[in-house]
C-alpha positions in Angstrom: 24.0 -5.1 -21.9 20.0 -5.4 -22.2 19.9 -4.6 -18.6 22.0 -1.5 -18.2 19.1 0.8 -19.4 16.8 -0.6 -16.8 19.2 0.0 -13.9 20.0 3.4 -15.1 16.0 4.1 -15.1 15.7 2.7 -11.5 18.7 4.7 -10.2 17.2 7.9 -11.6 13.9 7.1 -9.9 15.5 6.7 -6.3 16.6 10.3 -5.4 13.1 11.6 -6.5 11.4 9.2 -4.0 13.9 9.8 -1.1 12.6 11.9 1.9 14.4 13.0 4.7 14.2 10.4 7.6 12.0 10.9 10.8 14.3 10.5 13.9 12.9 9.0 16.8 14.9 8.8 20.0 14.3 5.9 22.1 15.8 4.7 25.6 16.0 1.0 26.4 16.3 0.1 30.0 15.1 -3.0 31.7 12.4 -3.9 31.2 11.0 -1.2 28.8 11.6 1.0 25.8 10.8 4.8 26.3 8.6 5.7 24.4 7.1 2.4 24.0 4.8 3.4 21.1 5.7 6.1 18.6 3.8 7.3 15.4 5.6 8.1 12.2 4.5 8.9 8.5 4.1 6.7 5.9 6.4 7.0 2.8 9.3 8.5 4.8 12.3 6.5 6.1 12.7 6.4 9.9 15.9 6.5 11.9 15.8 5.2 15.3 18.3 6.4 17.8 18.6 4.1 20.7 20.5 4.8 24.0 20.4 1.5 26.5 20.9 2.7 30.1 21.8 -0.7 31.7 22.3 -3.9 29.6 23.0 -4.9 25.9 19.5 -5.0 24.9 18.3 -6.1 21.5 15.9 -4.5 19.1 14.1 -6.7 16.7 11.3 -5.7 14.4 10.3 -8.9 12.5 7.8 -7.3 10.1 10.5 -5.2 8.6 13.2 -7.6 9.3 15.6 -5.3 11.1 17.6 -6.3 14.2 20.3 -4.5 16.2 22.1 -4.9 19.6 22.0 -1.8 21.9 25.1 -1.7 24.0 24.7 0.6 26.9 26.8 4.2 26.9 26.6 4.6 23.0 23.9 5.9 20.8 22.9 3.0 18.3 21.3 4.3 15.2 18.8 1.9 13.3 17.5 2.9 9.9 14.1 1.7 9.0 12.7 1.6 5.2 9.6 3.8 4.5 6.8 1.4 5.4 3.2 1.4 4.5 0.5 2.5 6.9 0.1 0.0 9.8 1.3 -1.1 13.2 4.6 -2.7 13.5 5.8 -4.5 16.9 9.2 -4.7 18.0 10.8 -6.6 21.0 14.1 -6.9 23.0 15.5 -10.3 21.8 18.5 -10.3 24.2 17.4 -11.9 27.5 17.6 -9.1 30.2 16.1 -10.6 33.0 12.9 -11.9 34.8 10.5 -9.4 33.1 12.4 -9.6 29.7 9.2 -10.7 27.8 7.3 -7.5 28.9 10.2 -5.4 26.9 8.4 -4.6 23.6 7.0 -1.7 21.7 5.1 -0.5 18.6 5.6 1.9 15.7 2.5 3.0 14.3 2.8 4.3 10.6 0.1 6.9 9.6 -1.1 7.7 6.2 
């Protein structure tokens, strides 16, 4: 019973901090993401909308512990939490051919 007031307080604080997500559209195609680098504002959640053109690519952003498969022919939405300023690398983690290791990108979070 002692935890209930704490949970209520935390639940009330969340809506006040919630910001509209920044939407970034990304195309995944052997052997690159377009755009390969993009910028977002700190403190706001991000919604990535992926379209894979030719293969079931992967998306892995280890620093934020976010991973998804990107099947072709559909839009795959990946929600990222609000992140502090910095640079966050992501890679394709589904082997997609000879130049697979070159398929990577970067999200830059600006203050």
